[in-house]
TIFIDREN-960298 format. One record per residue: residue number from 1; residue in one letter; chain; x, y, z of N, C-alpha, C, O in turn. Coordinates in nm, 3 decimals, always signed. Example, Ala and Ser with C-alpha at 12.3 -4.5 7.8 and 13.67 -1.06 7.14 Angstrom:
<nodes>
(1; 'A'; 'A'; (+1.319; -0.569; +0.780); (+1.230; -0.450; +0.780); (+1.320; -0.330; +0.780); (+1.424; -0.332; +0.846));
(2; 'S'; 'A'; (+1.285; -0.225; +0.708); (+1.367; -0.106; +0.714); (+1.290; +0.003; +0.787); (+1.341; +0.114; +0.804));
</nodes>
This chain:
<nodes>
(1; 'G'; 'A'; (+9.966; +5.198; +13.088); (+10.026; +5.130; +12.978); (+10.077; +4.992; +13.022); (+10.001; +4.903; +13.058));
(2; 'I'; 'A'; (+10.208; +4.980; +13.016); (+10.271; +4.851; +13.043); (+10.256; +4.813; +13.190); (+10.235; +4.695; +13.221));
(3; 'E'; 'A'; (+10.265; +4.909; +13.280); (+10.251; +4.878; +13.423); (+10.110; +4.829; +13.455); (+10.093; +4.739; +13.537));
(4; 'E'; 'A'; (+10.009; +4.889; +13.390); (+9.871; +4.843; +13.410); (+9.855; +4.699; +13.363); (+9.792; +4.618; +13.431));
(5; 'R'; 'A'; (+9.911; +4.670; +13.248); (+9.903; +4.534; +13.194); (+9.974; +4.436; +13.286); (+9.922; +4.328; +13.315));
(6; 'D'; 'A'; (+10.092; +4.473; +13.332); (+10.166; +4.387; +13.425); (+10.088; +4.362; +13.553); (+10.086; +4.251; +13.604));
(7; 'H'; 'A'; (+10.023; +4.467; +13.604); (+9.942; +4.453; +13.726); (+9.824; +4.358; +13.702); (+9.795; +4.272; +13.785));
(8; 'A'; 'A'; (+9.757; +4.374; +13.589); (+9.641; +4.289; +13.557); (+9.684; +4.143; +13.545); (+9.619; +4.054; +13.599));
(9; 'F'; 'A'; (+9.793; +4.118; +13.473); (+9.839; +3.980; +13.459); (+9.893; +3.925; +13.591); (+9.880; +3.806; +13.618));
(10; 'G'; 'A'; (+9.952; +4.011; +13.673); (+9.997; +3.968; +13.805); (+9.880; +3.921; +13.891); (+9.889; +3.819; +13.959));
(11; 'R'; 'A'; (+9.770; +3.996; +13.888); (+9.649; +3.955; +13.961); (+9.599; +3.821; +13.909); (+9.565; +3.731; +13.986));
(12; 'L'; 'A'; (+9.593; +3.809; +13.776); (+9.544; +3.686; +13.714); (+9.631; +3.567; +13.753); (+9.580; +3.463; +13.793));
(13; 'F'; 'A'; (+9.763; +3.582; +13.741); (+9.853; +3.471; +13.771); (+9.852; +3.436; +13.920); (+9.868; +3.320; +13.956));
(14; 'G'; 'A'; (+9.833; +3.536; +14.006); (+9.823; +3.509; +14.149); (+9.699; +3.426; +14.181); (+9.706; +3.331; +14.259));
(15; 'I'; 'A'; (+9.587; +3.463; +14.121); (+9.464; +3.386; +14.143); (+9.479; +3.245; +14.087); (+9.437; +3.148; +14.150));
(16; 'L'; 'A'; (+9.538; +3.235; +13.968); (+9.560; +3.101; +13.909); (+9.650; +3.015; +13.996); (+9.630; +2.894; +14.005));
(17; 'A'; 'A'; (+9.749; +3.076; +14.060); (+9.838; +3.000; +14.149); (+9.760; +2.941; +14.266); (+9.782; +2.827; +14.305));
(18; 'V'; 'A'; (+9.668; +3.021; +14.322); (+9.585; +2.972; +14.433); (+9.495; +2.859; +14.384); (+9.482; +2.756; +14.450));
(19; 'I'; 'A'; (+9.433; +2.879; +14.268); (+9.343; +2.777; +14.213); (+9.418; +2.647; +14.190); (+9.372; +2.540; +14.229));
(20; 'R'; 'A'; (+9.534; +2.656; +14.127); (+9.611; +2.536; +14.090); (+9.679; +2.471; +14.209); (+9.724; +2.356; +14.200));
(21; 'S'; 'A'; (+9.688; +2.543; +14.320); (+9.749; +2.484; +14.439); (+9.659; +2.379; +14.503); (+9.706; +2.296; +14.581));
(22; 'G'; 'A'; (+9.531; +2.382; +14.470); (+9.437; +2.286; +14.525); (+9.372; +2.329; +14.656); (+9.291; +2.255; +14.711));
(23; 'T'; 'A'; (+9.407; +2.445; +14.706); (+9.351; +2.488; +14.834); (+9.202; +2.521; +14.826); (+9.134; +2.524; +14.929));
(24; 'L'; 'A'; (+9.151; +2.546; +14.707); (+9.009; +2.576; +14.693); (+8.925; +2.450; +14.676); (+8.802; +2.458; +14.673));
(25; 'G'; 'A'; (+8.989; +2.335; +14.665); (+8.916; +2.211; +14.644); (+8.873; +2.142; +14.771); (+8.821; +2.031; +14.767));
(26; 'V'; 'A'; (+8.895; +2.207; +14.885); (+8.862; +2.145; +15.013); (+8.712; +2.150; +15.039); (+8.640; +2.233; +14.984));
(27; 'K'; 'A'; (+8.669; +2.058; +15.124); (+8.529; +2.054; +15.164); (+8.500; +2.168; +15.261); (+8.590; +2.211; +15.334));
(28; 'D'; 'A'; (+8.379; +2.217; +15.262); (+8.336; +2.325; +15.352); (+8.417; +2.453; +15.333); (+8.453; +2.520; +15.431));
(29; 'L'; 'A'; (+8.445; +2.487; +15.210); (+8.518; +2.609; +15.178); (+8.425; +2.729; +15.197); (+8.307; +2.723; +15.163));
(30; 'S'; 'A'; (+8.478; +2.838; +15.250); (+8.399; +2.958; +15.273); (+8.356; +3.020; +15.140); (+8.436; +3.033; +15.048));
(31; 'S'; 'A'; (+8.229; +3.057; +15.131); (+8.179; +3.119; +15.008); (+8.241; +3.256; +14.987); (+8.253; +3.301; +14.873));
(32; 'V'; 'A'; (+8.281; +3.323; +15.095); (+8.343; +3.455; +15.084); (+8.471; +3.448; +15.002); (+8.498; +3.536; +14.920));
(33; 'V'; 'A'; (+8.549; +3.343; +15.024); (+8.676; +3.325; +14.952); (+8.649; +3.305; +14.803); (+8.708; +3.372; +14.719));
(34; 'V'; 'A'; (+8.560; +3.213; +14.771); (+8.531; +3.182; +14.631); (+8.466; +3.302; +14.562); (+8.499; +3.333; +14.448));
(35; 'E'; 'A'; (+8.374; +3.368; +14.631); (+8.310; +3.487; +14.574); (+8.413; +3.596; +14.547); (+8.405; +3.665; +14.445));
(36; 'G'; 'A'; (+8.509; +3.612; +14.637); (+8.613; +3.714; +14.619); (+8.698; +3.687; +14.496); (+8.721; +3.777; +14.415));
(37; 'Y'; 'A'; (+8.745; +3.563; +14.481); (+8.824; +3.529; +14.362); (+8.740; +3.539; +14.235); (+8.790; +3.582; +14.131));
(38; 'T'; 'A'; (+8.614; +3.500; +14.244); (+8.526; +3.509; +14.127); (+8.506; +3.655; +14.086); (+8.514; +3.687; +13.967));
(39; 'K'; 'A'; (+8.481; +3.742; +14.183); (+8.465; +3.885; +14.153); (+8.592; +3.942; +14.092); (+8.586; +4.020; +13.996));
(40; 'D'; 'A'; (+8.708; +3.905; +14.146); (+8.834; +3.954; +14.091); (+8.851; +3.911; +13.946); (+8.893; +3.990; +13.862));
(41; 'L'; 'A'; (+8.819; +3.785; +13.916); (+8.833; +3.736; +13.779); (+8.735; +3.806; +13.685); (+8.770; +3.835; +13.570));
(42; 'I'; 'A'; (+8.616; +3.832; +13.731); (+8.518; +3.901; +13.646); (+8.557; +4.048; +13.628); (+8.536; +4.105; +13.521));
(43; 'D'; 'A'; (+8.615; +4.110; +13.732); (+8.669; +4.246; +13.716); (+8.777; +4.248; +13.610); (+8.781; +4.339; +13.527));
(44; 'L'; 'A'; (+8.864; +4.149; +13.612); (+8.969; +4.140; +13.510); (+8.908; +4.117; +13.372); (+8.956; +4.172; +13.273));
(45; 'Y'; 'A'; (+8.803; +4.037; +13.366); (+8.734; +4.012; +13.239); (+8.685; +4.143; +13.178); (+8.698; +4.165; +13.057));
(46; 'H'; 'A'; (+8.629; +4.231; +13.260); (+8.575; +4.358; +13.212); (+8.682; +4.466; +13.195); (+8.654; +4.572; +13.140));
(47; 'Y'; 'A'; (+8.802; +4.440; +13.241); (+8.908; +4.541; +13.242); (+8.948; +4.583; +13.100); (+8.941; +4.702; +13.067));
(48; 'K'; 'A'; (+8.989; +4.490; +13.019); (+9.030; +4.517; +12.880); (+8.992; +4.396; +12.795); (+8.978; +4.285; +12.845));
(49; 'N'; 'A'; (+8.974; +4.420; +12.666); (+8.936; +4.310; +12.576); (+9.037; +4.196; +12.578); (+8.999; +4.079; +12.570));
(50; 'W'; 'A'; (+9.165; +4.229; +12.587); (+9.268; +4.124; +12.584); (+9.273; +4.042; +12.712); (+9.344; +3.942; +12.719));
(51; 'M'; 'A'; (+9.198; +4.083; +12.815); (+9.192; +4.005; +12.939); (+9.070; +3.912; +12.944); (+9.058; +3.831; +13.035));
(52; 'K'; 'A'; (+8.980; +3.924; +12.847); (+8.857; +3.844; +12.850); (+8.885; +3.694; +12.846); (+8.837; +3.620; +12.932));
(53; 'E'; 'A'; (+8.963; +3.650; +12.749); (+8.987; +3.507; +12.734); (+9.061; +3.446; +12.853); (+9.016; +3.345; +12.908));
(54; 'P'; 'A'; (+9.176; +3.504; +12.896); (+9.244; +3.442; +13.010); (+9.163; +3.448; +13.140); (+9.173; +3.357; +13.222));
(55; 'S'; 'A'; (+9.085; +3.554; +13.159); (+9.003; +3.564; +13.280); (+8.891; +3.462; +13.280); (+8.863; +3.399; +13.383));
(56; 'A'; 'A'; (+8.826; +3.444; +13.166); (+8.719; +3.344; +13.157); (+8.776; +3.204; +13.175); (+8.714; +3.119; +13.240));
(57; 'H'; 'A'; (+8.893; +3.179; +13.119); (+8.957; +3.048; +13.136); (+8.989; +3.024; +13.284); (+8.968; +2.914; +13.335));
(58; 'A'; 'A'; (+9.039; +3.126; +13.352); (+9.069; +3.113; +13.495); (+8.941; +3.091; +13.576); (+8.941; +3.015; +13.673));
(59; 'L'; 'A'; (+8.832; +3.156; +13.537); (+8.705; +3.136; +13.606); (+8.657; +2.992; +13.590); (+8.606; +2.932; +13.685));
(60; 'I'; 'A'; (+8.673; +2.937; +13.471); (+8.637; +2.797; +13.447); (+8.727; +2.705; +13.530); (+8.680; +2.606; +13.586));
(61; 'E'; 'A'; (+8.855; +2.738; +13.538); (+8.947; +2.659; +13.623); (+8.905; +2.665; +13.769); (+8.908; +2.565; +13.840));
(62; 'L'; 'A'; (+8.865; +2.785; +13.815); (+8.820; +2.801; +13.953); (+8.698; +2.713; +13.979); (+8.694; +2.641; +14.079));
(63; 'L'; 'A'; (+8.601; +2.718; +13.891); (+8.480; +2.637; +13.909); (+8.512; +2.488; +13.902); (+8.452; +2.408; +13.975));
(64; 'S'; 'A'; (+8.605; +2.451; +13.816); (+8.644; +2.310; +13.803); (+8.719; +2.260; +13.927); (+8.714; +2.141; +13.959));
(65; 'S'; 'A'; (+8.787; +2.351; +13.996); (+8.865; +2.311; +14.113); (+8.777; +2.279; +14.233); (+8.822; +2.215; +14.328));
(66; 'L'; 'A'; (+8.653; +2.325; +14.229); (+8.560; +2.300; +14.340); (+8.499; +2.162; +14.324); (+8.451; +2.127; +14.217));
(67; 'D'; 'A'; (+8.502; +2.086; +14.430); (+8.443; +1.953; +14.429); (+8.291; +1.968; +14.416); (+8.227; +2.028; +14.502));
(68; 'T'; 'A'; (+8.236; +1.914; +14.309); (+8.093; +1.932; +14.281); (+8.004; +1.877; +14.391); (+7.909; +1.943; +14.432));
(69; 'E'; 'A'; (+8.034; +1.758; +14.439); (+7.946; +1.695; +14.539); (+7.941; +1.772; +14.670); (+7.832; +1.798; +14.722));
(70; 'S'; 'A'; (+8.056; +1.808; +14.723); (+8.057; +1.873; +14.854); (+8.033; +2.023; +14.846); (+8.003; +2.086; +14.947));
(71; 'N'; 'A'; (+8.046; +2.081; +14.728); (+8.033; +2.226; +14.714); (+7.920; +2.268; +14.620); (+7.923; +2.378; +14.566));
(72; 'L'; 'A'; (+7.820; +2.182; +14.601); (+7.712; +2.213; +14.507); (+7.639; +2.341; +14.547); (+7.608; +2.423; +14.461));
(73; 'D'; 'A'; (+7.610; +2.358; +14.675); (+7.543; +2.479; +14.721); (+7.631; +2.602; +14.701); (+7.583; +2.709; +14.666));
(74; 'L'; 'A'; (+7.762; +2.586; +14.723); (+7.857; +2.695; +14.706); (+7.861; +2.739; +14.559); (+7.860; +2.858; +14.530));
(75; 'I'; 'A'; (+7.867; +2.643; +14.469); (+7.871; +2.674; +14.326); (+7.743; +2.747; +14.285); (+7.749; +2.844; +14.210));
(76; 'A'; 'A'; (+7.629; +2.701; +14.335); (+7.501; +2.767; +14.304); (+7.499; +2.909; +14.359); (+7.452; +3.002; +14.292));
(77; 'K'; 'A'; (+7.548; +2.926; +14.481); (+7.548; +3.059; +14.543); (+7.637; +3.156; +14.466); (+7.597; +3.269; +14.440));
(78; 'V'; 'A'; (+7.757; +3.111; +14.430); (+7.849; +3.197; +14.355); (+7.792; +3.230; +14.217); (+7.805; +3.342; +14.168));
(79; 'T'; 'A'; (+7.730; +3.131; +14.155); (+7.670; +3.154; +14.023); (+7.558; +3.258; +14.033); (+7.552; +3.350; +13.951));
(80; 'N'; 'A'; (+7.471; +3.243; +14.130); (+7.355; +3.332; +14.143); (+7.391; +3.471; +14.194); (+7.332; +3.570; +14.151));
(81; 'S'; 'A'; (+7.486; +3.479; +14.287); (+7.515; +3.609; +14.348); (+7.626; +3.687; +14.279); (+7.633; +3.809; +14.292));
(82; 'V'; 'A'; (+7.715; +3.618; +14.206); (+7.829; +3.687; +14.145); (+7.831; +3.671; +13.993); (+7.830; +3.771; +13.920));
(83; 'I'; 'A'; (+7.835; +3.549; +13.945); (+7.857; +3.526; +13.802); (+7.741; +3.579; +13.718); (+7.763; +3.652; +13.621));
(84; 'T'; 'A'; (+7.619; +3.542; +13.752); (+7.505; +3.585; +13.671); (+7.492; +3.737; +13.665); (+7.482; +3.793; +13.556));
(85; 'P'; 'A'; (+7.490; +3.807; +13.779); (+7.471; +3.952; +13.769); (+7.591; +4.028; +13.712); (+7.572; +4.130; +13.644));
(86; 'T'; 'A'; (+7.712; +3.983; +13.737); (+7.827; +4.062; +13.695); (+7.889; +4.019; +13.563); (+7.958; +4.098; +13.498));
(87; 'L'; 'A'; (+7.866; +3.895; +13.522); (+7.923; +3.849; +13.395); (+7.817; +3.843; +13.286); (+7.839; +3.893; +13.175));
(88; 'F'; 'A'; (+7.703; +3.784; +13.316); (+7.601; +3.765; +13.213); (+7.504; +3.882; +13.201); (+7.455; +3.910; +13.091));
(89; 'L'; 'A'; (+7.475; +3.951; +13.310); (+7.379; +4.061; +13.307); (+7.447; +4.196; +13.328); (+7.386; +4.288; +13.382));
(90; 'S'; 'A'; (+7.571; +4.207; +13.287); (+7.646; +4.330; +13.305); (+7.595; +4.439; +13.210); (+7.514; +4.412; +13.121));
(91; 'A'; 'A'; (+7.641; +4.560; +13.230); (+7.594; +4.676; +13.152); (+7.616; +4.656; +13.002); (+7.536; +4.701; +12.921));
(92; 'E'; 'A'; (+7.725; +4.589; +12.965); (+7.752; +4.570; +12.822); (+7.654; +4.473; +12.757); (+7.645; +4.468; +12.634));
(93; 'N'; 'A'; (+7.580; +4.397; +12.836); (+7.482; +4.303; +12.783); (+7.339; +4.349; +12.801); (+7.246; +4.271; +12.779));
(94; 'K'; 'A'; (+7.318; +4.474; +12.839); (+7.182; +4.526; +12.862); (+7.107; +4.536; +12.730); (+7.157; +4.588; +12.631));
(95; 'V'; 'A'; (+6.986; +4.485; +12.731); (+6.896; +4.494; +12.615); (+6.755; +4.521; +12.668); (+6.731; +4.519; +12.789));
(96; 'A'; 'A'; (+6.664; +4.545; +12.576); (+6.525; +4.564; +12.616); (+6.476; +4.439; +12.688); (+6.507; +4.327; +12.648));
(97; 'E'; 'A'; (+6.398; +4.460; +12.793); (+6.351; +4.347; +12.873); (+6.272; +4.249; +12.787); (+6.185; +4.288; +12.709));
(98; 'G'; 'A'; (+6.304; +4.123; +12.801); (+6.234; +4.020; +12.728); (+6.292; +3.989; +12.591); (+6.246; +3.897; +12.524));
(99; 'D'; 'A'; (+6.392; +4.065; +12.547); (+6.452; +4.040; +12.415); (+6.569; +3.945; +12.430); (+6.686; +3.985; +12.422));
(100; 'R'; 'A'; (+6.537; +3.818; +12.451); (+6.638; +3.716; +12.475); (+6.730; +3.696; +12.355); (+6.850; +3.673; +12.373));
(101; 'A'; 'A'; (+6.677; +3.705; +12.233); (+6.759; +3.685; +12.112); (+6.867; +3.791; +12.102); (+6.982; +3.761; +12.070));
(102; 'Q'; 'A'; (+6.832; +3.915; +12.130); (+6.931; +4.024; +12.125); (+7.036; +4.005; +12.235); (+7.154; +4.030; +12.212));
(103; 'W'; 'A'; (+6.993; +3.962; +12.352); (+7.087; +3.938; +12.462); (+7.186; +3.827; +12.425); (+7.305; +3.840; +12.450));
(104; 'L'; 'A'; (+7.135; +3.720; +12.366); (+7.223; +3.609; +12.325); (+7.325; +3.653; +12.221); (+7.439; +3.606; +12.223));
(105; 'Q'; 'A'; (+7.285; +3.742; +12.132); (+7.378; +3.791; +12.030); (+7.490; +3.875; +12.090); (+7.597; +3.886; +12.031));
(106; 'K'; 'A'; (+7.466; +3.935; +12.205); (+7.567; +4.019; +12.269); (+7.668; +3.939; +12.353); (+7.771; +3.992; +12.392));
(107; 'L'; 'A'; (+7.637; +3.814; +12.380); (+7.730; +3.733; +12.460); (+7.859; +3.709; +12.384); (+7.859; +3.686; +12.263));
(108; 'T'; 'A'; (+7.969; +3.713; +12.456); (+8.098; +3.685; +12.395); (+8.123; +3.534; +12.398); (+8.058; +3.462; +12.473));
(109; 'P'; 'A'; (+8.216; +3.486; +12.318); (+8.250; +3.342; +12.324); (+8.293; +3.299; +12.464); (+8.266; +3.187; +12.506));
(110; 'E'; 'A'; (+8.361; +3.387; +12.536); (+8.406; +3.355; +12.671); (+8.287; +3.339; +12.766); (+8.287; +3.248; +12.850));
(111; 'Q'; 'A'; (+8.188; +3.426; +12.754); (+8.069; +3.414; +12.839); (+7.994; +3.285; +12.808); (+7.945; +3.218; +12.898));
(112; 'I'; 'A'; (+7.986; +3.250; +12.681); (+7.920; +3.126; +12.642); (+7.996; +3.006; +12.697); (+7.935; +2.909; +12.742));
(113; 'A'; 'A'; (+8.129; +3.011; +12.695); (+8.210; +2.901; +12.748); (+8.184; +2.882; +12.898); (+8.171; +2.769; +12.945));
(114; 'V'; 'A'; (+8.176; +2.992; +12.972); (+8.148; +2.983; +13.116); (+8.008; +2.926; +13.139); (+7.989; +2.841; +13.226));
(115; 'A'; 'A'; (+7.911; +2.972; +13.062); (+7.774; +2.922; +13.075); (+7.768; +2.773; +13.045); (+7.702; +2.698; +13.118));
(116; 'L'; 'A'; (+7.834; +2.729; +12.940); (+7.836; +2.586; +12.906); (+7.904; +2.505; +13.015); (+7.859; +2.395; +13.047));
(117; 'H'; 'A'; (+8.010; +2.558; +13.070); (+8.078; +2.488; +13.179); (+7.986; +2.472; +13.300); (+7.978; +2.365; +13.359));
(118; 'L'; 'A'; (+7.917; +2.580; +13.336); (+7.824; +2.573; +13.449); (+7.714; +2.471; +13.422); (+7.678; +2.393; +13.511));
(119; 'Q'; 'A'; (+7.661; +2.471; +13.302); (+7.555; +2.377; +13.267); (+7.606; +2.232; +13.274); (+7.537; +2.144; +13.325));
(120; 'T'; 'A'; (+7.724; +2.210; +13.222); (+7.783; +2.076; +13.223); (+7.807; +2.029; +13.367); (+7.779; +1.914; +13.401));
(121; 'R'; 'A'; (+7.859; +2.118; +13.451); (+7.885; +2.081; +13.592); (+7.755; +2.051; +13.665); (+7.752; +1.962; +13.750));
(122; 'Q'; 'A'; (+7.650; +2.122; +13.633); (+7.522; +2.100; +13.700); (+7.465; +1.962; +13.664); (+7.397; +1.900; +13.746));
(123; 'N'; 'A'; (+7.493; +1.916; +13.546); (+7.437; +1.788; +13.500); (+7.523; +1.667; +13.536); (+7.488; +1.554; +13.503));
(124; 'E'; 'A'; (+7.635; +1.690; +13.605); (+7.724; +1.578; +13.640); (+7.663; +1.493; +13.749); (+7.723; +1.395; +13.792));
</nodes>
């Protein structure tokens, strides 16, 4: 109940504190660190419906905190190894193979926001 909610928000606020501290914006950042925080945020996203929006927002903040020029490979690695399989191709988005229209209809606004952010960052 309330303790679970407090724990979930505590995890979220802890990750946001690290993101906002600027420590993830350094050059040559370990992919293990970024992948870990990304996985935690996506776990929170899937935890409860009321955690979807704040978790997706935190994920966008995490990606924004990474310097695009020096961390382009890192962003691509995290996107391919963590975000795509666990956020976009998760069990709740499973559809018949090749049915892209049905898959798009299952995406949440938060998933679309993350996808648009990734696309925008790639084109910078």
